[in-house]
C-alpha positions as CSV (number, residue, x, y, z in Angstrom):
1,M,-2.0,5.9,114.4
2,R,-2.4,5.4,118.1
3,K,-6.0,4.7,119.0
4,L,-7.7,4.8,122.4
5,Y,-11.0,3.0,122.9
6,V,-13.1,4.4,125.8
7,S,-16.4,3.0,127.2
8,D,-19.0,4.2,129.6
9,L,-19.9,1.6,132.2
10,D,-23.6,1.6,133.2
11,G,-25.9,0.6,130.3
12,T,-22.9,0.2,128.0
13,L,-20.2,-2.2,129.2
14,L,-22.1,-3.5,132.3
15,N,-25.1,-5.9,132.0
16,Q,-28.5,-5.1,133.4
17,R,-27.4,-6.2,136.9
18,G,-24.6,-3.7,136.8
19,D,-21.9,-6.3,136.5
20,I,-19.0,-7.3,134.1
21,S,-20.0,-10.7,132.7
22,V,-17.3,-13.4,132.6
23,Q,-17.4,-13.4,128.8
24,T,-17.0,-9.6,128.7
25,A,-14.0,-9.8,131.0
26,E,-12.4,-12.5,128.9
27,M,-12.8,-10.7,125.7
28,L,-11.5,-7.4,127.1
29,N,-8.5,-9.1,128.6
30,T,-7.6,-10.7,125.3
31,C,-7.8,-7.3,123.6
32,I,-5.7,-5.6,126.3
33,E,-3.1,-8.4,126.2
34,E,-2.8,-8.0,122.4
35,G,-1.9,-4.4,123.0
36,M,-5.2,-2.6,122.5
37,A,-5.5,0.7,124.5
38,F,-8.8,0.4,126.4
39,T,-10.2,2.6,129.2
40,I,-13.4,3.6,130.9
41,N,-15.1,6.9,131.6
42,T,-17.9,6.7,134.2
43,A,-19.9,8.7,136.8
44,R,-19.4,5.8,139.3
45,T,-17.1,6.2,142.3
46,P,-14.0,4.1,143.1
47,A,-15.9,2.3,145.8
48,T,-18.0,0.6,143.0
49,V,-15.6,0.8,140.0
50,F,-12.8,-1.1,141.7
51,P,-14.8,-4.3,142.6
52,I,-16.7,-4.2,139.3
53,M,-13.5,-4.0,137.2
54,Q,-11.4,-6.4,139.2
55,S,-11.7,-9.1,136.6
56,V,-10.4,-6.9,133.8
57,N,-6.6,-6.3,133.6
58,M,-6.8,-2.6,133.1
59,N,-3.5,-0.9,132.2
60,M,-4.6,2.5,131.1
61,P,-5.6,5.4,133.3
62,Y,-9.4,5.8,133.6
63,A,-11.8,8.5,134.7
64,M,-14.4,8.2,137.4
65,M,-17.1,10.5,139.0
66,N,-17.6,12.4,135.7
67,G,-13.9,13.3,135.3
68,V,-13.4,14.4,138.9
69,L,-10.9,11.5,139.4
70,I,-8.4,10.0,137.0
71,Y,-6.8,6.8,138.3
72,N,-3.7,4.9,137.1
73,P,-4.2,1.2,137.8
74,V,-0.6,0.4,137.1
75,Q,0.8,2.9,139.6
76,Q,-2.3,2.4,141.8
77,E,-2.7,6.1,142.4
78,Y,-4.8,9.1,141.4
79,M,-3.3,11.0,138.5
80,Q,-5.7,13.9,138.9
81,T,-8.3,15.1,141.4
82,H,-10.6,18.1,141.1
83,Y,-11.7,19.4,144.5
84,L,-14.5,21.9,145.3
85,T,-13.3,24.8,147.5
86,R,-14.8,24.8,151.0
87,E,-16.7,28.0,150.2
88,T,-18.3,26.4,147.1
89,A,-19.2,23.2,149.0
90,M,-20.9,25.3,151.7
91,V,-22.9,27.2,149.1
92,V,-24.0,24.0,147.4
93,L,-25.0,22.5,150.8
94,G,-27.0,25.6,151.6
95,I,-29.0,25.5,148.4
96,I,-29.7,21.7,148.8
97,K,-31.0,22.4,152.3
98,L,-33.2,25.3,151.0
99,H,-34.8,22.8,148.7
100,K,-35.3,20.5,151.7
101,L,-33.4,17.7,150.0
102,Q,-30.8,15.2,151.2
103,C,-27.5,14.2,149.6
104,F,-24.3,12.2,150.0
105,M,-21.1,14.2,150.1
106,Y,-17.9,12.6,148.9
107,T,-14.4,13.6,150.0
108,L,-10.9,12.3,149.1
109,E,-8.8,12.2,152.2
110,Q,-5.1,11.0,151.8
111,G,-6.1,8.9,148.8
112,N,-9.2,7.4,150.5
113,L,-12.7,8.1,149.3
114,C,-15.1,8.9,152.1
115,T,-18.9,9.2,151.9
116,Y,-20.8,11.3,154.4
117,Y,-24.5,12.0,155.1
118,D,-26.5,13.7,157.8
119,S,-30.0,12.3,156.9
120,V,-31.5,9.4,154.9
121,E,-35.1,10.5,155.2
122,S,-35.1,10.2,151.4
123,H,-36.4,6.8,150.5
124,S,-34.3,6.7,147.3
125,L,-31.1,7.7,149.0
126,N,-31.7,5.1,151.8
127,K,-32.2,2.5,149.1
128,F,-29.1,3.7,147.2
129,R,-27.0,3.4,150.4
130,N,-28.3,0.0,151.4
131,E,-27.8,-1.5,147.9
132,R,-24.1,-0.3,147.8
133,I,-23.4,-1.6,151.3
134,M,-24.8,-5.0,150.5
135,K,-23.2,-5.3,147.0
136,Y,-19.9,-3.5,147.3
137,D,-19.4,-3.3,151.1
138,K,-19.2,0.5,150.7
139,V,-18.8,2.6,153.8
140,F,-21.1,5.5,154.6
141,T,-20.5,7.7,157.6
142,E,-23.3,9.6,159.3
143,V,-22.5,13.0,160.8
144,D,-24.6,15.6,162.6
145,D,-24.2,18.2,159.9
146,L,-22.4,17.8,156.5
147,S,-21.0,21.3,156.9
148,I,-18.5,20.1,159.5
149,C,-16.9,17.9,156.8
150,T,-16.4,20.6,154.1
151,G,-12.8,21.1,155.1
152,K,-11.9,17.5,154.4
153,G,-11.4,17.8,150.6
154,V,-14.9,17.7,149.0
155,I,-15.1,16.4,145.5
156,Y,-18.7,15.5,144.9
157,F,-22.4,15.6,145.9
158,C,-25.0,13.1,144.8
159,L,-28.7,13.2,145.0
160,R,-31.3,10.7,143.6
161,E,-35.0,11.6,143.6
162,R,-37.8,12.0,141.2
163,K,-37.0,14.4,138.5
164,E,-39.6,17.0,139.4
165,L,-38.0,17.3,142.9
166,L,-34.6,18.0,141.5
167,E,-35.3,20.4,138.6
168,G,-35.6,23.6,140.7
169,L,-32.4,22.7,142.6
170,Y,-30.6,22.0,139.3
171,R,-31.6,25.5,138.0
172,D,-30.4,27.2,141.2
173,L,-27.1,25.4,141.1
174,Q,-26.3,27.0,137.6
175,A,-25.5,30.2,139.4
176,V,-22.9,28.7,141.8
177,R,-19.4,29.7,140.8
178,G,-16.8,26.9,140.8
179,A,-19.4,24.1,140.5
180,N,-20.9,22.0,137.7
181,A,-24.2,20.2,138.0
182,V,-25.5,17.3,135.9
183,L,-29.0,15.8,135.8
184,Y,-29.6,12.4,134.3
185,E,-31.9,9.4,134.5
186,D,-31.0,6.3,136.4
187,V,-30.5,3.6,133.7
188,Y,-31.5,0.8,136.1
189,N,-34.7,2.5,137.4
190,T,-36.3,5.3,135.3
191,E,-38.4,6.3,138.3
192,W,-35.3,8.0,139.7
193,T,-33.1,10.8,138.4
194,Y,-29.5,11.6,139.6
195,L,-28.3,15.1,140.3
196,E,-24.5,15.3,140.8
197,I,-22.4,18.4,141.7
198,Y,-18.6,18.7,141.3
199,S,-15.9,21.1,140.3
200,D,-16.4,23.1,137.1
201,K,-12.9,22.1,136.1
202,A,-14.0,18.4,135.9
203,S,-15.8,16.8,133.0
204,K,-15.8,13.6,131.1
205,S,-14.3,15.4,128.1
206,N,-11.5,17.1,130.1
207,A,-10.6,13.8,131.7
208,L,-10.4,12.1,128.3
209,N,-8.2,14.8,126.9
210,T,-5.8,14.4,129.8
211,I,-5.6,10.6,129.2
212,K,-5.2,11.2,125.5
213,E,-2.2,13.6,126.1
214,W,-0.7,11.2,128.7
215,G,-0.7,8.3,126.3
216,R,0.0,10.4,123.2
217,F,-3.0,9.0,121.4
218,D,-4.0,10.4,118.0
219,Y,-7.5,9.1,117.7
220,M,-10.3,8.2,120.2
221,V,-13.2,5.8,119.7
222,G,-16.1,6.1,122.3
223,F,-19.0,3.9,123.4
224,G,-22.0,5.1,125.3
225,D,-25.7,4.8,125.9
226,S,-27.2,7.9,127.6
227,A,-27.2,11.7,127.8
228,N,-24.3,11.5,130.3
229,D,-22.1,10.4,127.4
230,K,-22.8,13.4,125.1
231,E,-19.6,15.2,126.3
232,M,-17.5,12.2,125.6
233,F,-19.1,11.7,122.1
234,Q,-18.3,15.3,121.2
235,I,-14.6,15.0,121.6
236,C,-14.2,11.4,120.3
237,D,-13.2,11.0,116.6
238,E,-15.5,8.0,116.2
239,T,-18.5,7.0,118.3
240,Y,-20.8,4.0,118.8
241,A,-24.0,3.6,120.7
242,V,-25.2,0.3,122.1
243,S,-28.6,-0.8,120.7
244,N,-30.2,-0.1,124.1
245,A,-29.0,3.5,124.1
246,T,-31.4,6.5,124.1
247,A,-32.5,7.8,120.7
248,E,-30.6,11.0,121.3
249,I,-27.3,9.1,121.7
250,Q,-28.0,6.8,118.8
251,D,-28.5,9.8,116.6
252,L,-25.2,11.3,117.6
253,A,-23.2,8.1,117.1
254,N,-21.4,7.0,113.9
255,G,-22.8,3.5,114.3
256,I,-25.0,1.2,116.4
257,I,-23.5,-2.0,118.0
258,P,-25.2,-4.8,119.9
259,S,-26.6,-4.1,123.4
260,N,-24.9,-4.2,126.7
261,E,-26.6,-7.6,127.3
262,D,-25.2,-8.9,124.0
263,N,-21.6,-7.8,124.8
264,G,-21.7,-5.1,122.2
265,V,-18.5,-3.3,123.2
266,P,-16.2,-6.3,123.7
267,R,-17.5,-7.9,120.5
268,F,-16.7,-4.7,118.6
269,L,-13.2,-4.5,120.1
270,S,-12.6,-8.2,119.3
271,K,-13.6,-7.6,115.7
272,V,-11.2,-4.7,115.4
273,L,-8.4,-6.9,116.8
274,R,-9.2,-9.7,114.3
275,D,-9.4,-7.3,111.4
276,S,-6.0,-5.8,112.3
277,K,-4.4,-9.2,112.4
278,M,-5.8,-10.1,109.0
279,G,-4.4,-6.9,107.6
280,M,-0.9,-7.5,108.8
């Protein structure tokens, strides 16, 4: 039986600083070198995933931005990209403006991820931008009006505010054809909530099914910590929640493993590898 092991990043594989520890990287690389099929499924963008995962010798396609992008690290190319139509992007922007909120808009242009904004009046988004510039050297481009960039291949919108400021917008976005919206808590700072909008053809579960078919896998084992992993858990054959996971995710999981700070995922994978060798 061909098994695929898939992990969320934030709160699951990454430590509380949002990094891959040296020990985690070493354990994962040993498992990968021994032939274990391991991948990741995350809401993060390539701008942060690539530097975070550079110490891990990934050889399986992985999903980013909630399934909007599937990237093949061996071929160093995107296997799949889900774009929003220009019309849908304009509608989304209009609703965001009606709610007097600001956002970052992501495009994929000739294989390059670009991030645009026309205002950072929002304290939370300004902090988000500055953190990513300092930690990942991520590039943000200011424009007079985001609508002028909607023909560049829009794939994603991101907002981060207090939950009560986003709930009305989230409800209004449910009526937008061609778009999907997700609302979830920031695992590093519960003061903030993320609202992300992307093509309704994209999802963590659809991306995993694509990777499963690509690799002809028979069985999937998933690891997660929060509500954003529910989709992934629903299509995996076996699931595990790290001990720092929300109660909801722990209830959905087949088992509980040590926390992200205690290298729960790589320890589990290493045990699977040891047990398989003993059974040979």
